[in-house]
N, C-alpha and C positions, 0 to 999 in steps of 0.2 A: 504494500500500500504506500509506503514512503516514496518509492521511486515514481509512482503515478502522481502523487502529490507534488513531487519536485517538478515534474513535467508541467502540471497545471500552474505552479508558481512561476516557472520560467516563461510560460506563455502569456502571463498577465501583461496588460498594457499599463504599467505603473512606472514610476520614476525610481528604479532600483538604486541609483546612486544616492537618493535622499535618505535611504535607510542603511547605507553602507554595505550593499550587496550588489555591486556592479556586476553585470553579465558581460563577459568578454572571453574571447578565445585566447588562451595563454599556454605557453609551454610549462610543464610541471617544474616546480622547484626541486632542488636536490632532496628535500625532505617530504615532498608530496608522495604519499603512499601509492604504489602501483594500483591501477584500477579504480582510483578515486573518481567519484562523480562530483563535479563542482556545483556548489550551491551559490557562491558569489564571493567577490573580493571586496575588502573594505576600501581599497583605493590607494593604499600606501604600504611600503615595506614588504610587499609580497604576501601579506596576510590574507588568507582565504579560508572558506568553510567548505567541507566536503562530507560526502557519505562514502563509506567503505563497503566493498563487497561483503555480503553476509553479515552485516552489522547495521542495526537500525539507528544507532546513535549518530549525531552530527558532531563532527570534529572541527576544531580550529587548527589550521596549519600556519605556523608563524616562523619563517626562516630566521628571524632576528632573535628568537628566544635564547639562543646562545649555547645551549648544551644538549648533547645527544640524550634522547629520552624525553625531552620536553618540547620538541618541535611540533608534535601532534598531540593535542589534548581534547578529550570529549567536552562538549559544552551543552549537550542536551541528550536525553535518552531516546528521542525520536524527532522526526521533522516537525510534527505538530507542536511539540513542546518547545522546540527551537523557535518557531514562529510566535508562540505565546510569550516566550522570553523577549523576543524582538519587540513585540508590542509593548511590553513593560519598559524596556530600555530605550525604545524609540529609535534605535540604531544598533547595528551589529558590533560597532567598535567596543562598547563596554564588555560585551561577551568575549571578545578576543583578549581583553586585558585582565579579566577577573582572576586569572591564575596567580598573579603576583600581588594583587591588591588586598589591603585590609578593608573591612566593610565600610568604614567611614570614607575612605578614598573612592570606593565604588559609588556610594550614595552621593558624594559630592560631584562626581563625574556625571551622574544622571541628572542632577539639578542643573548643571551647566548646559545640558543637551535639550533644554526646553524651548528657548527662543533667544535670539540676539537682535538687538535693534538694527534695523536696516535690512534684515533678512526675512521679512514677512512672507515674501513670495516662496522662498525655499521651504519655510516651515508649513506653509499652506500645502505645498506638494507633498511634504512628509506626512502631514495629517491625512491627506487624501489617500496616499499609498498605504498607510497603516489601516485606515478604515476599510480599504479594499481587501487587504489581507484578512482582517477580522471577519468581514462579511463572507468572503469566498470560502474560508476554511471553518467558519463557525467557531471562532476562538475568542477568548478574552485574555487580557494580559495576565501574566504570572511572574511573580518575583523569582529571579533565577538564583539569587545569592546562595542559599543553603544547598540546593540541589546540585548546582555546578561545582561548588566546593567539595561536596561529597563525591561526585563522579570523579573529579580530578584527584581527590585524596585517596581513592581506591586503587589508583595506578601505582 
């Protein structure tokens, strides 16, 4: 089911960049697992999200994490949960950084991702994109903090 949902997601007419999940063709990075299906890229440092063969979890691949064993970390137990976390965070970037943050840093980052003066048009596109995701998949936002930390702590 997750692969079908990924296809529906990728086929949506939304502003993927407004939520940090740009859709692009790209060569895999040295740490991108073989056979990975791309969910999207945050747009900097090669950070991207993938699904792996035989695994329902969504993983963040971060070539800049710096040490073997931490380049690829789970960020959601399945694609729907990933999207629910995305609705909560309003952008994929906080999910890519949660592995190194303390909870206060994470909450502060989320507070900064609400609006910026002079960027009303961008945030209107973001709101529209998030509403489309919520409606299309029948999801509500879900706080990722505890579950992502637990997923990553189990590795």
